N, C-alpha and C positions, 0 to 999 in steps of 0.2 A: 521931408526927408525921413527915412526910416532909421531909427536909432538901433545900432547893433547892441544886442544884449551881451554883457560881459559875463562869462561863465565863471563862477567861483567854485573852488574845490569843496567837495562835500565833506561831511564829518568823517566818513570812512577814509577818504583820500588824505585828509589832514592827519589822521591817525597813522596811516601807512607812511607818510613822509616823516613824521616824528619818530616812528620806529626805525626807519632807515638811518636817520641821523644818529640815533642812540647806538645802533649796531656799528656804524662807522667809528664812533668814539671808542667803543669797547675794542674794536679791532686795532685801532691805532695804539691804544694803551698796551695791548698784548704784544704788539710788534716792538714797542720800545723796550719792554721787559726782556724780550728775547734777544734783542741786539745788545743790551747791556750785559747780559749773562755771557754771551759769546765773546764780546770784546774784552771783558775783564779777565776771562779765563786764558785766552790766547794772546794777551797783550797787544791787541789790535788798536790802531788809531784810526778812527773813522771820520772823514771829512766829507760832508754832504755837498756835492756840487749843485749848481743851479740848473744844469741840463739833466737829461734823462740818463746820462752815463754816470756810474758810481765808481769811485776809486777808493780802494782800501790799501793802506800801507801797514805792514807789520814788521816788527823788529824781533827776530828770533835770537834766542840765546845761542852762543857758539857751542858747538858740540862736534864730536868726531864725525857724526853722520852729516851735519849741516856744512861743515867746512869742506867736505869732499866736493860739494857742488859750488861752482864759481858764483852763482847768483843766489846763494842761500842767505845772504844778509838781509836784504830788503826785497819784499815781494809786492808787486803792484798788480792789483786785480781790476780789470776793466770789464764791465758788464752792461749790455744793452738789453732791451726787451726782446730782440730777435735772437741773439746768440751770446755765448760767454767765451771770453778770451783771457787766458791766464798768461801774463807776460813774465818771462824770466824764470819760471819754475813750472814743473809739471803739476797737473791738477791733483795727482796722488800725494804730493807733498803738503798740500793744504789740509786743514782739519776736515775730517770726513763729514762732520755735521754742517760745515760751511756751505757745501754744495746744495744742501737742502734749504739753508736759511737765507742765502743771498737772494733768492727769488723775491723776498719780501722787502729788500732794501730799496727797490726802485719805486715803491709806492709813496706818493706824496702824502703829507699829513692832511687830514680832512679839513676843509675850509670852514666847516661849521663847528670845529672843536674849540672849546673855550679854554683860556689859560688856567692851568691848575694852580691851586693855592699852596701854601707852605705845607699844610698837613698832607696833601696829596703827594707832594714831592718827597716828604719823609717816608711815607708809605711805599712810594715807588723805589726809594733807595733800599729800604729793607727787603722789598721783594726782589730787587736786583741781586742783593747779597745772597739771599736764599737760593735764587735760581742759579747763580754762579757756583755755589757749593754743590748743588745737584749736578751741574755740568761737569765739575771736577771729578765727582764720584763716578760719573759715567765713563770718563776717559781713563781713570786709574784702574777700572775693572776691565780686564781683557775679555773679549768675546761676548760682551753684553749687547743687548738688542737696542738699536737706536730708537725704535718705536716706544720703548719704555721711558727713556728720558724725555721724549717728545710729549708723552702723556703727563709726566710729572711737571714739565714746564707749563703745560696748558692748565694745570690744576685738576686734571681728571685722574681717575684711579688707574693703576697698572692693569695690564691684560690679565695677569694671573688672578688678581683680586676680583676683577670683573667676572671671570669665568667661575671663580669659587662662589661669588654671590649669586650668579645665575643658576648654578647647580643647587644652591640652598633654596632659592625661591621658585625654582621650576624653569624649564627651558623655554616655555612658550611665552613667558612674559615676566615682568618684575612686579611683585606685589607692593614694593615700596613706592608710594606715590610721589614722595618728596624727591627721591633720586631721579625718577623718571622725568619730572618737571625740569630738574636741573640739567639733565642731559639734553632735553629738547631745546632749552633756551641756549645752551652752549652751541649746539649745532646751528641754530637759527642765527646766532651772532656771527659765527664764522663763515656762513654761506655767502653774504654779500661781498666781502672783501677778499676771501680766500676760497675760491671755488674748488681748486685742486685739493686744498687741505680738507675741505668738507668731505670729499670723496674718501680720503685716507682715514677719516675718523668716523666713518659709518659704523654703527654697532655691529660687531662681528659675532653673530649668534649662529650656532650650528643648527641645522635643520632638525626639528624635533621628530622623533620616531614614534609613531602611533603603535604602542605595544599591543593595544587591544585589537587593532585591525590585523596586525601580524599574527596574533594568536588565532584570530578568527579564520584567516587564510590557511594557517597550518592545520586547524581543525578540519576545514573543508577538504584540504588535500588528503588528510589522513582518512576521511570518510569515503573518498572516491575509490571505487573498486579498481583493482589492477586488472589488466587484460589476462584472460584465461583463469581468473579466480573463480572460486566456487560461490562467492557471494556477489550480488549485483550492487550497483551504486544506489545509495539511499535517496539521492535527489531525483535522478531521472534514469531509470534502468533502461538498458539497451542490450541487444543480443550479443554484442562483443564483450560484455562484462562476464559472460559465462564460459566455461571450458568447452572444448571442441564437441564432446558428445552431447552436451545440452544444446549447443548451437545447432547441431544437426536435427535434433528433435524440434527446436523452435522453427527452423526453416520449413520443415514439412508442415508443422502446425499453422504457420502463417499462410502457407499456400492453401491449406484446407479452409482456414477461416475466411480468407478473401473470396474463395470460390463459393462458399456457402452464403456469404453476405451478398455477393453479386447475383446469386441464383435464387435466394429466398427472401432476404430482407435488406435491401440496399440502404435504408435509413432506419436502423433499429434503435430502440431506446437502450438505456444503459444496462438494464437487467438482461434483456435479450442478447445484447452484444457480449456481455460477460459469459452468459451461458454458452453461446456458440464458441467463444474462445476456449472455454474449459473443455468442451466436447472435442474440439479440434486438437487440443493438447493431448488428451487421452488417446485419441485415434492415432496420433503421431507416435506416441510411446509404444502402442501395440504394433504399429508398422515397423518400428525400429527394434522391437523385441527388447525394450529397456523399461525399467521401472523407475520413474522419476515423479516425485510429488510436486504438484503445482502450488504456487503461492501468488500473492497479490502482484508482485513485481513481474513474474512471468506472464500473468494475464494482461498486465498493462502493456508489456512489449507486444503482445499479439493484438490487442484491441486498437492500438494506435494506428495499425495498418488499414483500418476501415476508411478513415478520411483520406489516407494516402492513395488508396485504390480509386476512390471517386475523383480525386484531383488528377491522377494520371489519365483517367478516361476523359475528363473535360479538356485536358491539354491536347490530347489527340483530336478531339472534336474541333477544337479551335483551329488546328492546322488544316482541317479539311473543309470547313464551311465556305470560305470564300471561293474555293475552287469548284465545289459541287453546286453551289447556288448562284454563282456569277456575280459576286460583289467586286467592285472596283477597289483594289488596294491602293492606299495612299492617294486619295483624290486631291489632297491639298498640295501635292507636289506637281500636278499637271499645270498646264497653262491656265491663265485667269479665266478666259472665256469658256474653258471646259470644266472648270472647278465646280461651279454651281450645278452644271448638268450632271456631273458624276455624283455629287452629293444627293441630288434629288432622285437619281436612279437607284442609289443604294437604299434610300428611305422607302421608296415605292416597293422595292424588292423585299425589304424586311416586312412591310405591312402585308404584302401578298402572301408571304410564306407563313406568317403567324396567324393570319385570318383563316378560319376553318381548318386549322392544322394541316395546311398544304405541305409542310415539310415532311409529313408522314407518307406521302404518296410517291410512287415510282415516277410519275409524271406530275410535278407540282402545278404546271400550267393548266393541264386538262383534268386534274384531280382523278387519276386512274391508279388502280392497284395500291390501296391503302395498306400501310404497315410494311411495304416492300421497297422502301427508299434505298437506292444504292449505297448511300452513306452508312446505313446500318451494317451492311455486310463488311465494308472496309473497316468500320470502327471496331466491330467484334473481332475481326481477324487481327488487327494490329494490337489490340489490347490484350487478348488472352492467348493468341496463337502466333506471336511473332517469332519466338524462339522455342527450342525443344523443351526447355525447362520452365516455360511459362505455366501459369495456373491452368490453362485449358488443356494442357497435355499431362501435367503432373496429377491434377485432380479431375480427370476427364469424366468421372461419374457424375459430376455436377453440371456438365455442359453437353452431354449427349442424351437427348437433343438440347439445344439452347432453350431455356425456359422463359415464360412471359415476364417475370420480374427483371431478368437481364435485358430483354428487349425494351421494356419501359424505362429502365435506367439509361440505356444508350440513347434513347430519344430525348430523355430529360437533359442530358448533357448537350445534345444538339441544340435544344431550345436555349440553353444558357449561352452557347457560342453564337447563336443568332442574335440574342439580346445585346451582344457587344457591338452590333451594327445598327442599333435602333436609331441613332442620330445621323447615319450616313457615313460616319467616320469611326474607325475602330476605337473602342473604349473598353478596357478590360472589365469583366464582371466576374466576381467570385462565385463558385458553385457551392453554396452553403446550404445547410439543412433548412434553415429558417426561410430561405428564399425559394428553394426548388423542391422541397418535399411535397408541397401541394401540387406542383406540376407533375411529379412522379405519380402521386396518388390518382390524379385525373387520368393519366395514360394507363395506369394499371387497371382502373375501373373500365376503361374502354376495351382492354384486352379480355377482361373477365366477362363483359357483356357479349363479346364475340364468341367466347367459349361456351356460353349458355346454350347456343344452338349446336346440336351434334355435328352438323356439317361444318360449322365454323370452328368447332374444337378440332376436328380432323385437319382442316386447313391450317390452323395455328400450329398443330403438331408437325405438319409437313414443312411449315416455314422454319421451325426450330431445327428440324432434321437437315434441311437444306443449308442453314447457317453452319451447323456442325460439320457437315461433309465438305463444304467449300473451304472452311477455315482450317480444318485439320488435314486436308488432302496432301499438303506438301510434306507432312510428317508421317503419313500412313495412318492406318487405324490404330486406335488405342490398344494396348497389350491385351486387356481383358475382352476386347471386342473383335480380335483377329479371328478370321475363319481358319479352320485346319488346312494345312498345306496339301494333305492327301485325304481322300474320302475314306470312310470306314471300310467299304468294300475292297478298296485297293490295299488297305492294311491287312485284311484277312487273307487275301490272295498271297501277299508277300509272306505271311506267316506259314501258310501251307507249303509254299515253295521252299522255304528255309528248312522246314521239317523233313521234306522229301530229300533235300540235298544232304542233310545230316545222316539220314538213314542209309542212303546210298554210299556215303563215305564209310560208314561202319561196316557195311557188307564187303566193300572192297578191301578193307583192312583185314577182315576175317579170312577171306580167300587167300590173301598173300601169306597169312600165317600157316594155313594148311599146306600150301605148296612147299614151304620151307621145311616142314616136318617130313 
């Protein structure tokens, strides 16, 4: 037979049990003190029954107010754990503090409590007298707070003293270690036997205010530039920080800067980018016929549009790639037996387009007409010529014709959009300088090699002119490139006719004057 092993409580469990017994003893002692103070003050006689129902009988002194009520002589209070019933008198006629205290009358004495000796009884009597005096002072003073007498009966300090001490030692904590330990022990004693009381005696500390953070926030707000102010924000300047006249210059400068970046150096270094931004700002000032001195914040507002321009171009390319090159969108949402087929088809398509730069051809499958992919025309048109105030129209001198750096940049964004389908399922890829500047440089070298041949240079120029004409056709030609509405010969003929008409009119006027004479 297998003997069952008897589990013995561990040392930690025994310590917990001893602590619980000690807490119950302290709770019972505090309850007796409270009952004695209440009964001595209001002349209550308390007889503890054997059942869970508690009966209290009181003899009230005869007075004008009490004699008016027929049942004012003796009051019997019956209370159970579920509800309270006051027989013979309204609850408002009982002592106000009794409604709080009677909740503790139902608790039986702890079974583990040891009989107190004579010294303890004497101490308890003295404590009862002191508590009764405190109770009398509470009822003699009108309008006093009941929480204050409750704190005094429990041996804790009043709320006003506590708040004063917290103010002296700091709101976030008490530096007096002795008082902190005492408060913690009191709360731990009251928690096992009086759960509701523990809630009422939680330390009431106001939430500390972090003055340093408030001052920092106020300083930050004070440094923030107001709209239409002459000074920009010190943290991150933007165009809306400046007044209207400066914003108009910035708008034109940004358009010039984006156009030059797209047509000259799509991936510039910091020095070249700042130089282009400075020149764009000066050109905008001359175009607006205003004199405005540039500073670091103005240049920063202009240069941050470089990455924005590349990001917009890549977003447009992403929306076109699956349509132009035949990728299956959302292959994971199709039926199971078709899912793997769609994934494999997308991967094969990606490998074919990226091998030998097939995506540059007008016909990727037959590799015909390199640098003439239909996606190039759509991409240039939607990026720079979608609206009348886009960069291609406002700064048309940089796009007539479309230059090789712009063509290389457009194809680099197409390659980035293709890389999002490398695994057969769409997975976003960022168009960053570190990842795709080498791709751009490779494409730019390919166009430069094509331009080394005179015939190739001529065809490359024709490609740029075709891109310009097709993209800007809906808006008409640029203002500086418009042909005259009438030929020079027609204008000369009109001038001669107007001169003859004026001479004839003068002659007719002279003849009429002679006839009148």
